[in-house]
Biotite code that builds the C-alpha atoms (Angstrom):
import biotite.structure as struc

atoms = struc.array([
    struc.Atom([16.372, 122.308, 260.474], chain_id="A", res_id=1, res_name="MET", atom_name="CA", element="C"),
    struc.Atom([15.024, 118.896, 261.534], chain_id="A", res_id=2, res_name="PRO", atom_name="CA", element="C"),
    struc.Atom([11.685, 118.549, 263.330], chain_id="A", res_id=3, res_name="ASP", atom_name="CA", element="C"),
    struc.Atom([11.624, 118.125, 267.119], chain_id="A", res_id=4, res_name="THR", atom_name="CA", element="C"),
    struc.Atom([11.973, 114.289, 267.244], chain_id="A", res_id=5, res_name="PRO", atom_name="CA", element="C"),
    struc.Atom([14.855, 114.390, 264.758], chain_id="A", res_id=6, res_name="GLN", atom_name="CA", element="C"),
    struc.Atom([16.509, 117.234, 266.655], chain_id="A", res_id=7, res_name="LEU", atom_name="CA", element="C"),
    struc.Atom([16.253, 115.329, 269.936], chain_id="A", res_id=8, res_name="LEU", atom_name="CA", element="C"),
    struc.Atom([17.724, 112.257, 268.239], chain_id="A", res_id=9, res_name="MET", atom_name="CA", element="C"),
    struc.Atom([20.572, 114.406, 266.892], chain_id="A", res_id=10, res_name="PHE", atom_name="CA", element="C"),
    struc.Atom([21.317, 115.784, 270.370], chain_id="A", res_id=11, res_name="ILE", atom_name="CA", element="C"),
    struc.Atom([21.178, 112.325, 271.972], chain_id="A", res_id=12, res_name="ALA", atom_name="CA", element="C"),
    struc.Atom([23.402, 110.836, 269.274], chain_id="A", res_id=13, res_name="ALA", atom_name="CA", element="C"),
    struc.Atom([25.888, 113.685, 269.712], chain_id="A", res_id=14, res_name="GLY", atom_name="CA", element="C"),
    struc.Atom([26.068, 113.146, 273.461], chain_id="A", res_id=15, res_name="TRP", atom_name="CA", element="C"),
    struc.Atom([26.595, 109.419, 273.097], chain_id="A", res_id=16, res_name="LEU", atom_name="CA", element="C"),
    struc.Atom([29.266, 109.872, 270.440], chain_id="A", res_id=17, res_name="LEU", atom_name="CA", element="C"),
    struc.Atom([31.062, 112.452, 272.582], chain_id="A", res_id=18, res_name="ASN", atom_name="CA", element="C"),
    struc.Atom([30.849, 110.174, 275.615], chain_id="A", res_id=19, res_name="LEU", atom_name="CA", element="C"),
    struc.Atom([32.534, 107.383, 273.667], chain_id="A", res_id=20, res_name="THR", atom_name="CA", element="C"),
    struc.Atom([36.224, 107.154, 274.615], chain_id="A", res_id=21, res_name="PRO", atom_name="CA", element="C"),
    struc.Atom([38.588, 107.951, 271.783], chain_id="A", res_id=22, res_name="GLY", atom_name="CA", element="C"),
    struc.Atom([41.701, 110.019, 271.035], chain_id="A", res_id=23, res_name="PRO", atom_name="CA", element="C"),
    struc.Atom([39.973, 113.279, 272.030], chain_id="A", res_id=24, res_name="ASP", atom_name="CA", element="C"),
    struc.Atom([38.789, 111.908, 275.369], chain_id="A", res_id=25, res_name="VAL", atom_name="CA", element="C"),
    struc.Atom([42.184, 110.403, 276.128], chain_id="A", res_id=26, res_name="LEU", atom_name="CA", element="C"),
    struc.Atom([43.868, 113.715, 275.314], chain_id="A", res_id=27, res_name="TYR", atom_name="CA", element="C"),
    struc.Atom([41.555, 115.577, 277.702], chain_id="A", res_id=28, res_name="ILE", atom_name="CA", element="C"),
    struc.Atom([41.854, 113.009, 280.497], chain_id="A", res_id=29, res_name="VAL", atom_name="CA", element="C"),
    struc.Atom([45.620, 112.581, 280.247], chain_id="A", res_id=30, res_name="SER", atom_name="CA", element="C"),
    struc.Atom([46.197, 116.341, 280.449], chain_id="A", res_id=31, res_name="ASN", atom_name="CA", element="C"),
    struc.Atom([43.792, 116.697, 283.372], chain_id="A", res_id=32, res_name="ALA", atom_name="CA", element="C"),
    struc.Atom([45.475, 113.840, 285.235], chain_id="A", res_id=33, res_name="LEU", atom_name="CA", element="C"),
    struc.Atom([48.943, 115.257, 284.683], chain_id="A", res_id=34, res_name="LYS", atom_name="CA", element="C"),
    struc.Atom([48.248, 118.954, 285.196], chain_id="A", res_id=35, res_name="SER", atom_name="CA", element="C"),
    struc.Atom([44.803, 119.432, 286.707], chain_id="A", res_id=36, res_name="GLY", atom_name="CA", element="C"),
    struc.Atom([41.298, 120.322, 285.601], chain_id="A", res_id=37, res_name="VAL", atom_name="CA", element="C"),
    struc.Atom([42.315, 123.584, 283.898], chain_id="A", res_id=38, res_name="ARG", atom_name="CA", element="C"),
    struc.Atom([44.622, 121.656, 281.598], chain_id="A", res_id=39, res_name="ALA", atom_name="CA", element="C"),
    struc.Atom([41.798, 119.258, 280.729], chain_id="A", res_id=40, res_name="GLY", atom_name="CA", element="C"),
    struc.Atom([39.475, 122.165, 279.948], chain_id="A", res_id=41, res_name="ILE", atom_name="CA", element="C"),
    struc.Atom([42.147, 123.787, 277.762], chain_id="A", res_id=42, res_name="ALA", atom_name="CA", element="C"),
    struc.Atom([42.494, 120.496, 275.874], chain_id="A", res_id=43, res_name="ALA", atom_name="CA", element="C"),
    struc.Atom([38.700, 120.281, 275.418], chain_id="A", res_id=44, res_name="ALA", atom_name="CA", element="C"),
    struc.Atom([38.482, 123.853, 274.108], chain_id="A", res_id=45, res_name="LEU", atom_name="CA", element="C"),
    struc.Atom([41.277, 123.179, 271.614], chain_id="A", res_id=46, res_name="GLY", atom_name="CA", element="C"),
    struc.Atom([39.562, 120.055, 270.324], chain_id="A", res_id=47, res_name="ILE", atom_name="CA", element="C"),
    struc.Atom([36.175, 121.778, 269.925], chain_id="A", res_id=48, res_name="VAL", atom_name="CA", element="C"),
    struc.Atom([37.797, 124.759, 268.176], chain_id="A", res_id=49, res_name="SER", atom_name="CA", element="C"),
    struc.Atom([39.319, 122.359, 265.673], chain_id="A", res_id=50, res_name="GLY", atom_name="CA", element="C"),
    struc.Atom([35.892, 120.802, 265.092], chain_id="A", res_id=51, res_name="CYS", atom_name="CA", element="C"),
    struc.Atom([34.467, 124.210, 264.134], chain_id="A", res_id=52, res_name="PHE", atom_name="CA", element="C"),
    struc.Atom([36.989, 124.434, 261.295], chain_id="A", res_id=53, res_name="VAL", atom_name="CA", element="C"),
    struc.Atom([35.766, 121.099, 259.953], chain_id="A", res_id=54, res_name="HIS", atom_name="CA", element="C"),
    struc.Atom([32.110, 122.120, 260.278], chain_id="A", res_id=55, res_name="VAL", atom_name="CA", element="C"),
    struc.Atom([32.649, 125.204, 258.093], chain_id="A", res_id=56, res_name="PHE", atom_name="CA", element="C"),
    struc.Atom([34.734, 123.239, 255.588], chain_id="A", res_id=57, res_name="ALA", atom_name="CA", element="C"),
    struc.Atom([32.192, 120.422, 255.426], chain_id="A", res_id=58, res_name="ALA", atom_name="CA", element="C"),
    struc.Atom([29.305, 122.901, 255.012], chain_id="A", res_id=59, res_name="ALA", atom_name="CA", element="C"),
    struc.Atom([31.028, 124.337, 251.949], chain_id="A", res_id=60, res_name="LEU", atom_name="CA", element="C"),
    struc.Atom([31.582, 120.803, 250.698], chain_id="A", res_id=61, res_name="GLY", atom_name="CA", element="C"),
    struc.Atom([27.894, 119.971, 251.102], chain_id="A", res_id=62, res_name="VAL", atom_name="CA", element="C"),
    struc.Atom([26.988, 123.115, 249.203], chain_id="A", res_id=63, res_name="SER", atom_name="CA", element="C"),
    struc.Atom([29.278, 122.161, 246.331], chain_id="A", res_id=64, res_name="ALA", atom_name="CA", element="C"),
    struc.Atom([28.038, 118.575, 246.401], chain_id="A", res_id=65, res_name="LEU", atom_name="CA", element="C"),
    struc.Atom([24.376, 119.510, 246.103], chain_id="A", res_id=66, res_name="LEU", atom_name="CA", element="C"),
    struc.Atom([25.201, 121.724, 243.137], chain_id="A", res_id=67, res_name="ALA", atom_name="CA", element="C"),
    struc.Atom([26.894, 118.912, 241.201], chain_id="A", res_id=68, res_name="THR", atom_name="CA", element="C"),
    struc.Atom([25.715, 115.678, 239.652], chain_id="A", res_id=69, res_name="SER", atom_name="CA", element="C"),
    struc.Atom([23.834, 112.848, 241.308], chain_id="A", res_id=70, res_name="ALA", atom_name="CA", element="C"),
    struc.Atom([26.865, 110.658, 240.591], chain_id="A", res_id=71, res_name="THR", atom_name="CA", element="C"),
    struc.Atom([29.056, 112.818, 242.837], chain_id="A", res_id=72, res_name="ALA", atom_name="CA", element="C"),
    struc.Atom([26.476, 112.577, 245.603], chain_id="A", res_id=73, res_name="PHE", atom_name="CA", element="C"),
    struc.Atom([26.261, 108.792, 245.251], chain_id="A", res_id=74, res_name="THR", atom_name="CA", element="C"),
    struc.Atom([30.036, 108.346, 245.401], chain_id="A", res_id=75, res_name="VAL", atom_name="CA", element="C"),
    struc.Atom([30.367, 110.461, 248.520], chain_id="A", res_id=76, res_name="LEU", atom_name="CA", element="C"),
    struc.Atom([27.320, 108.806, 250.048], chain_id="A", res_id=77, res_name="LYS", atom_name="CA", element="C"),
    struc.Atom([28.867, 105.336, 249.749], chain_id="A", res_id=78, res_name="TRP", atom_name="CA", element="C"),
    struc.Atom([32.239, 106.565, 251.025], chain_id="A", res_id=79, res_name="ILE", atom_name="CA", element="C"),
    struc.Atom([30.546, 108.119, 254.054], chain_id="A", res_id=80, res_name="GLY", atom_name="CA", element="C"),
    struc.Atom([28.386, 105.049, 254.673], chain_id="A", res_id=81, res_name="ALA", atom_name="CA", element="C"),
    struc.Atom([31.396, 102.729, 254.463], chain_id="A", res_id=82, res_name="ALA", atom_name="CA", element="C"),
    struc.Atom([33.328, 104.949, 256.868], chain_id="A", res_id=83, res_name="TYR", atom_name="CA", element="C"),
    struc.Atom([30.514, 104.996, 259.454], chain_id="A", res_id=84, res_name="LEU", atom_name="CA", element="C"),
    struc.Atom([30.016, 101.228, 259.271], chain_id="A", res_id=85, res_name="VAL", atom_name="CA", element="C"),
    struc.Atom([33.795, 100.666, 259.529], chain_id="A", res_id=86, res_name="TRP", atom_name="CA", element="C"),
    struc.Atom([33.955, 102.899, 262.609], chain_id="A", res_id=87, res_name="MET", atom_name="CA", element="C"),
    struc.Atom([30.981, 101.082, 264.117], chain_id="A", res_id=88, res_name="GLY", atom_name="CA", element="C"),
    struc.Atom([32.460, 97.623, 263.589], chain_id="A", res_id=89, res_name="VAL", atom_name="CA", element="C"),
    struc.Atom([35.782, 98.820, 264.991], chain_id="A", res_id=90, res_name="LYS", atom_name="CA", element="C"),
    struc.Atom([34.055, 100.058, 268.169], chain_id="A", res_id=91, res_name="LEU", atom_name="CA", element="C"),
    struc.Atom([31.945, 96.906, 268.507], chain_id="A", res_id=92, res_name="LEU", atom_name="CA", element="C"),
    struc.Atom([35.088, 94.776, 268.595], chain_id="A", res_id=93, res_name="PHE", atom_name="CA", element="C"),
    struc.Atom([37.299, 97.233, 270.532], chain_id="A", res_id=94, res_name="ALA", atom_name="CA", element="C"),
    struc.Atom([39.188, 95.783, 273.465], chain_id="A", res_id=95, res_name="GLN", atom_name="CA", element="C"),
    struc.Atom([39.243, 99.006, 275.512], chain_id="A", res_id=96, res_name="GLY", atom_name="CA", element="C"),
    struc.Atom([43.018, 99.274, 275.360], chain_id="A", res_id=97, res_name="GLY", atom_name="CA", element="C"),
    struc.Atom([42.892, 103.041, 275.827], chain_id="A", res_id=98, res_name="GLY", atom_name="CA", element="C"),
    struc.Atom([42.453, 102.521, 279.564], chain_id="A", res_id=99, res_name="SER", atom_name="CA", element="C"),
    struc.Atom([46.118, 101.622, 279.890], chain_id="A", res_id=100, res_name="SER", atom_name="CA", element="C"),
    struc.Atom([46.973, 105.175, 278.874], chain_id="A", res_id=101, res_name="ILE", atom_name="CA", element="C"),
    struc.Atom([44.657, 106.532, 281.551], chain_id="A", res_id=102, res_name="VAL", atom_name="CA", element="C"),
    struc.Atom([46.200, 104.189, 284.107], chain_id="A", res_id=103, res_name="ALA", atom_name="CA", element="C"),
    struc.Atom([49.721, 105.230, 283.198], chain_id="A", res_id=104, res_name="ALA", atom_name="CA", element="C"),
    struc.Atom([48.891, 108.922, 283.469], chain_id="A", res_id=105, res_name="ASP", atom_name="CA", element="C"),
    struc.Atom([46.994, 108.372, 286.710], chain_id="A", res_id=106, res_name="ALA", atom_name="CA", element="C"),
    struc.Atom([50.180, 107.187, 288.357], chain_id="A", res_id=107, res_name="ALA", atom_name="CA", element="C"),
    struc.Atom([51.942, 110.486, 287.606], chain_id="A", res_id=108, res_name="LYS", atom_name="CA", element="C"),
    struc.Atom([51.968, 113.516, 289.874], chain_id="A", res_id=109, res_name="THR", atom_name="CA", element="C"),
    struc.Atom([50.603, 116.815, 288.619], chain_id="A", res_id=110, res_name="HIS", atom_name="CA", element="C"),
    struc.Atom([53.008, 118.779, 286.477], chain_id="A", res_id=111, res_name="GLN", atom_name="CA", element="C"),
    struc.Atom([52.941, 122.494, 285.603], chain_id="A", res_id=112, res_name="PRO", atom_name="CA", element="C"),
    struc.Atom([50.720, 123.077, 282.560], chain_id="A", res_id=113, res_name="ALA", atom_name="CA", element="C"),
    struc.Atom([51.280, 125.316, 279.536], chain_id="A", res_id=114, res_name="ASP", atom_name="CA", element="C"),
    struc.Atom([47.595, 125.906, 278.823], chain_id="A", res_id=115, res_name="LEU", atom_name="CA", element="C"),
    struc.Atom([48.217, 127.647, 275.498], chain_id="A", res_id=116, res_name="ARG", atom_name="CA", element="C"),
    struc.Atom([50.361, 124.755, 274.303], chain_id="A", res_id=117, res_name="ARG", atom_name="CA", element="C"),
    struc.Atom([47.742, 122.218, 275.385], chain_id="A", res_id=118, res_name="ILE", atom_name="CA", element="C"),
    struc.Atom([45.000, 124.200, 273.616], chain_id="A", res_id=119, res_name="TYR", atom_name="CA", element="C"),
    struc.Atom([47.088, 124.611, 270.455], chain_id="A", res_id=120, res_name="ARG", atom_name="CA", element="C"),
    struc.Atom([47.968, 120.931, 270.305], chain_id="A", res_id=121, res_name="ARG", atom_name="CA", element="C"),
    struc.Atom([44.310, 119.895, 270.724], chain_id="A", res_id=122, res_name="GLY", atom_name="CA", element="C"),
    struc.Atom([43.264, 122.348, 268.010], chain_id="A", res_id=123, res_name="PHE", atom_name="CA", element="C"),
    struc.Atom([45.899, 121.227, 265.507], chain_id="A", res_id=124, res_name="LEU", atom_name="CA", element="C"),
    struc.Atom([45.315, 117.541, 266.219], chain_id="A", res_id=125, res_name="THR", atom_name="CA", element="C"),
    struc.Atom([41.683, 117.894, 265.146], chain_id="A", res_id=126, res_name="ASN", atom_name="CA", element="C"),
    struc.Atom([42.199, 120.344, 262.277], chain_id="A", res_id=127, res_name="VAL", atom_name="CA", element="C"),
    struc.Atom([44.826, 118.105, 260.668], chain_id="A", res_id=128, res_name="LEU", atom_name="CA", element="C"),
    struc.Atom([42.747, 114.928, 261.042], chain_id="A", res_id=129, res_name="ASN", atom_name="CA", element="C"),
    struc.Atom([40.791, 114.252, 257.803], chain_id="A", res_id=130, res_name="PRO", atom_name="CA", element="C"),
    struc.Atom([38.659, 111.658, 259.623], chain_id="A", res_id=131, res_name="LYS", atom_name="CA", element="C"),
    struc.Atom([36.990, 114.458, 261.587], chain_id="A", res_id=132, res_name="VAL", atom_name="CA", element="C"),
    struc.Atom([35.937, 116.189, 258.349], chain_id="A", res_id=133, res_name="ALA", atom_name="CA", element="C"),
    struc.Atom([34.639, 112.917, 256.934], chain_id="A", res_id=134, res_name="LEU", atom_name="CA", element="C"),
    struc.Atom([32.651, 112.291, 260.111], chain_id="A", res_id=135, res_name="PHE", atom_name="CA", element="C"),
    struc.Atom([30.823, 115.634, 259.915], chain_id="A", res_id=136, res_name="PHE", atom_name="CA", element="C"),
    struc.Atom([30.226, 115.212, 256.180], chain_id="A", res_id=137, res_name="LEU", atom_name="CA", element="C"),
    struc.Atom([28.726, 111.752, 256.717], chain_id="A", res_id=138, res_name="ALA", atom_name="CA", element="C"),
    struc.Atom([26.805, 112.325, 259.958], chain_id="A", res_id=139, res_name="PHE", atom_name="CA", element="C"),
    struc.Atom([25.225, 115.787, 259.967], chain_id="A", res_id=140, res_name="VAL", atom_name="CA", element="C"),
    struc.Atom([23.417, 115.776, 256.555], chain_id="A", res_id=141, res_name="PRO", atom_name="CA", element="C"),
    struc.Atom([21.244, 112.851, 257.681], chain_id="A", res_id=142, res_name="GLN", atom_name="CA", element="C"),
    struc.Atom([19.408, 115.240, 260.022], chain_id="A", res_id=143, res_name="PHE", atom_name="CA", element="C"),
    struc.Atom([18.715, 117.910, 257.383], chain_id="A", res_id=144, res_name="ILE", atom_name="CA", element="C"),
    struc.Atom([15.177, 117.638, 255.996], chain_id="A", res_id=145, res_name="ALA", atom_name="CA", element="C"),
    struc.Atom([15.027, 117.146, 252.194], chain_id="A", res_id=146, res_name="PRO", atom_name="CA", element="C"),
    struc.Atom([12.836, 120.225, 251.783], chain_id="A", res_id=147, res_name="GLY", atom_name="CA", element="C"),
    struc.Atom([15.125, 122.563, 253.723], chain_id="A", res_id=148, res_name="THR", atom_name="CA", element="C"),
    struc.Atom([15.638, 125.656, 251.494], chain_id="A", res_id=149, res_name="PRO", atom_name="CA", element="C"),
    struc.Atom([19.090, 126.592, 252.839], chain_id="A", res_id=150, res_name="ASP", atom_name="CA", element="C"),
    struc.Atom([20.930, 123.344, 253.567], chain_id="A", res_id=151, res_name="LYS", atom_name="CA", element="C"),
    struc.Atom([24.284, 125.033, 254.167], chain_id="A", res_id=152, res_name="VAL", atom_name="CA", element="C"),
    struc.Atom([22.872, 127.189, 256.978], chain_id="A", res_id=153, res_name="THR", atom_name="CA", element="C"),
    struc.Atom([21.119, 124.143, 258.438], chain_id="A", res_id=154, res_name="ALA", atom_name="CA", element="C"),
    struc.Atom([24.427, 122.232, 258.332], chain_id="A", res_id=155, res_name="PHE", atom_name="CA", element="C"),
    struc.Atom([26.245, 125.071, 260.093], chain_id="A", res_id=156, res_name="LEU", atom_name="CA", element="C"),
    struc.Atom([23.581, 125.329, 262.808], chain_id="A", res_id=157, res_name="LEU", atom_name="CA", element="C"),
    struc.Atom([23.613, 121.568, 263.433], chain_id="A", res_id=158, res_name="LEU", atom_name="CA", element="C"),
    struc.Atom([27.404, 121.550, 263.496], chain_id="A", res_id=159, res_name="GLY", atom_name="CA", element="C"),
    struc.Atom([27.364, 124.427, 265.984], chain_id="A", res_id=160, res_name="LEU", atom_name="CA", element="C"),
    struc.Atom([24.855, 122.544, 268.134], chain_id="A", res_id=161, res_name="LEU", atom_name="CA", element="C"),
    struc.Atom([26.929, 119.352, 267.992], chain_id="A", res_id=162, res_name="PHE", atom_name="CA", element="C"),
    struc.Atom([30.087, 121.163, 269.094], chain_id="A", res_id=163, res_name="ASN", atom_name="CA", element="C"),
    struc.Atom([28.404, 123.148, 271.870], chain_id="A", res_id=164, res_name="LEU", atom_name="CA", element="C"),
    struc.Atom([26.755, 119.963, 273.164], chain_id="A", res_id=165, res_name="ASN", atom_name="CA", element="C"),
    struc.Atom([30.179, 118.367, 273.387], chain_id="A", res_id=166, res_name="SER", atom_name="CA", element="C"),
    struc.Atom([31.509, 120.990, 275.809], chain_id="A", res_id=167, res_name="LEU", atom_name="CA", element="C"),
    struc.Atom([29.698, 119.808, 278.984], chain_id="A", res_id=168, res_name="PRO", atom_name="CA", element="C"),
    struc.Atom([30.800, 116.242, 278.301], chain_id="A", res_id=169, res_name="ILE", atom_name="CA", element="C"),
    struc.Atom([34.397, 117.177, 277.571], chain_id="A", res_id=170, res_name="ASN", atom_name="CA", element="C"),
    struc.Atom([34.520, 119.431, 280.636], chain_id="A", res_id=171, res_name="PHE", atom_name="CA", element="C"),
    struc.Atom([32.978, 116.594, 282.619], chain_id="A", res_id=172, res_name="GLY", atom_name="CA", element="C"),
    struc.Atom([35.774, 114.274, 281.548], chain_id="A", res_id=173, res_name="TYR", atom_name="CA", element="C"),
    struc.Atom([38.285, 116.858, 282.778], chain_id="A", res_id=174, res_name="ALA", atom_name="CA", element="C"),
    struc.Atom([36.534, 117.164, 286.158], chain_id="A", res_id=175, res_name="TRP", atom_name="CA", element="C"),
    struc.Atom([36.194, 113.388, 286.516], chain_id="A", res_id=176, res_name="LEU", atom_name="CA", element="C"),
    struc.Atom([39.843, 112.702, 285.691], chain_id="A", res_id=177, res_name="ALA", atom_name="CA", element="C"),
    struc.Atom([40.790, 112.904, 289.359], chain_id="A", res_id=178, res_name="GLY", atom_name="CA", element="C"),
    struc.Atom([38.047, 110.434, 290.240], chain_id="A", res_id=179, res_name="TRP", atom_name="CA", element="C"),
    struc.Atom([39.132, 108.126, 287.417], chain_id="A", res_id=180, res_name="ALA", atom_name="CA", element="C"),
    struc.Atom([42.726, 108.098, 288.679], chain_id="A", res_id=181, res_name="ALA", atom_name="CA", element="C"),
    struc.Atom([41.787, 105.887, 291.616], chain_id="A", res_id=182, res_name="GLY", atom_name="CA", element="C"),
    struc.Atom([39.175, 103.805, 289.819], chain_id="A", res_id=183, res_name="ARG", atom_name="CA", element="C"),
    struc.Atom([40.755, 102.747, 286.525], chain_id="A", res_id=184, res_name="VAL", atom_name="CA", element="C"),
    struc.Atom([39.060, 99.330, 286.479], chain_id="A", res_id=185, res_name="SER", atom_name="CA", element="C"),
    struc.Atom([35.584, 100.887, 286.807], chain_id="A", res_id=186, res_name="ALA", atom_name="CA", element="C"),
    struc.Atom([36.374, 103.365, 284.040], chain_id="A", res_id=187, res_name="VAL", atom_name="CA", element="C"),
    struc.Atom([37.600, 100.542, 281.812], chain_id="A", res_id=188, res_name="GLN", atom_name="CA", element="C"),
    struc.Atom([34.293, 98.654, 282.183], chain_id="A", res_id=189, res_name="ARG", atom_name="CA", element="C"),
    struc.Atom([32.319, 101.813, 281.391], chain_id="A", res_id=190, res_name="THR", atom_name="CA", element="C"),
    struc.Atom([34.426, 102.487, 278.295], chain_id="A", res_id=191, res_name="MET", atom_name="CA", element="C"),
    struc.Atom([33.822, 98.925, 277.111], chain_id="A", res_id=192, res_name="HIS", atom_name="CA", element="C"),
    struc.Atom([30.029, 99.298, 277.083], chain_id="A", res_id=193, res_name="TRP", atom_name="CA", element="C"),
    struc.Atom([30.070, 102.820, 275.639], chain_id="A", res_id=194, res_name="MET", atom_name="CA", element="C"),
    struc.Atom([32.212, 101.504, 272.783], chain_id="A", res_id=195, res_name="ASP", atom_name="CA", element="C"),
    struc.Atom([29.573, 98.864, 272.043], chain_id="A", res_id=196, res_name="ARG", atom_name="CA", element="C"),
    struc.Atom([26.653, 101.324, 272.152], chain_id="A", res_id=197, res_name="ALA", atom_name="CA", element="C"),
    struc.Atom([28.405, 103.868, 269.938], chain_id="A", res_id=198, res_name="ALA", atom_name="CA", element="C"),
    struc.Atom([29.526, 101.117, 267.553], chain_id="A", res_id=199, res_name="GLY", atom_name="CA", element="C"),
    struc.Atom([25.948, 99.942, 267.015], chain_id="A", res_id=200, res_name="ALA", atom_name="CA", element="C"),
    struc.Atom([24.898, 103.556, 266.438], chain_id="A", res_id=201, res_name="MET", atom_name="CA", element="C"),
    struc.Atom([27.626, 104.123, 263.846], chain_id="A", res_id=202, res_name="PHE", atom_name="CA", element="C"),
    struc.Atom([26.630, 100.983, 261.950], chain_id="A", res_id=203, res_name="VAL", atom_name="CA", element="C"),
    struc.Atom([22.977, 102.089, 262.000], chain_id="A", res_id=204, res_name="GLY", atom_name="CA", element="C"),
    struc.Atom([23.789, 105.566, 260.706], chain_id="A", res_id=205, res_name="PHE", atom_name="CA", element="C"),
    struc.Atom([26.035, 104.093, 258.014], chain_id="A", res_id=206, res_name="GLY", atom_name="CA", element="C"),
    struc.Atom([23.250, 101.801, 256.767], chain_id="A", res_id=207, res_name="LEU", atom_name="CA", element="C"),
    struc.Atom([20.774, 104.694, 256.873], chain_id="A", res_id=208, res_name="LYS", atom_name="CA", element="C"),
    struc.Atom([23.133, 106.847, 254.809], chain_id="A", res_id=209, res_name="LEU", atom_name="CA", element="C"),
    struc.Atom([23.656, 104.047, 252.278], chain_id="A", res_id=210, res_name="ALA", atom_name="CA", element="C"),
    struc.Atom([19.897, 103.821, 251.681], chain_id="A", res_id=211, res_name="MET", atom_name="CA", element="C"),
    struc.Atom([19.303, 107.576, 251.492], chain_id="A", res_id=212, res_name="SER", atom_name="CA", element="C"),
    struc.Atom([18.417, 109.518, 248.343], chain_id="A", res_id=213, res_name="ASP", atom_name="CA", element="C"),
    struc.Atom([19.966, 112.755, 247.120], chain_id="A", res_id=214, res_name="ASN", atom_name="CA", element="C"),
    struc.Atom([18.435, 115.463, 249.379], chain_id="A", res_id=215, res_name="PRO", atom_name="CA", element="C"),
    struc.Atom([18.483, 117.940, 246.503], chain_id="A", res_id=216, res_name="SER", atom_name="CA", element="C"),
    struc.Atom([15.773, 115.980, 244.695], chain_id="A", res_id=217, res_name="ARG", atom_name="CA", element="C"),
])
């Protein structure tokens, strides 16, 4: 596990990344606006459940990676670094167009919710998204100390922490959906600046990953 400063940085980074508007946030907010807070919470639980699948899969991938050649590590390292930098640049230049979806849903009246269907759709949307797996594989290992004896367990614990930390934020988005319905312009401005902050963070993590050495050494 990382030391205390690294762990605090991991928690703060996780909160900021979860605060950043994206497909998951829009799915939670749109369901909460259409069908109430319970629907938003069901959407959040489905999304987080899907993330757990990727954490376990990525942990096994890290284990296999550290057991193979340095060349395999280098290839994956550069793929992960390029992905993080690409995501960061995309967020830095985002126009905040997702707010139009929130605005459209805000104009609708509440509709009866099938909570199981909402949960299932959130779960499958994340499980079937390879970008989520690539994110965990690129992001989490940076916070595992090189001398950690059991890196797979450390990866699983950090992934668990990341997902549990996301729950208050995702639930908060569900609870705030009603507030956002009448204040779309304020939400749009907030999304704009969170995009920029998260974009800079992604670029920084991507550059850090590109300059890292094989942790198995």
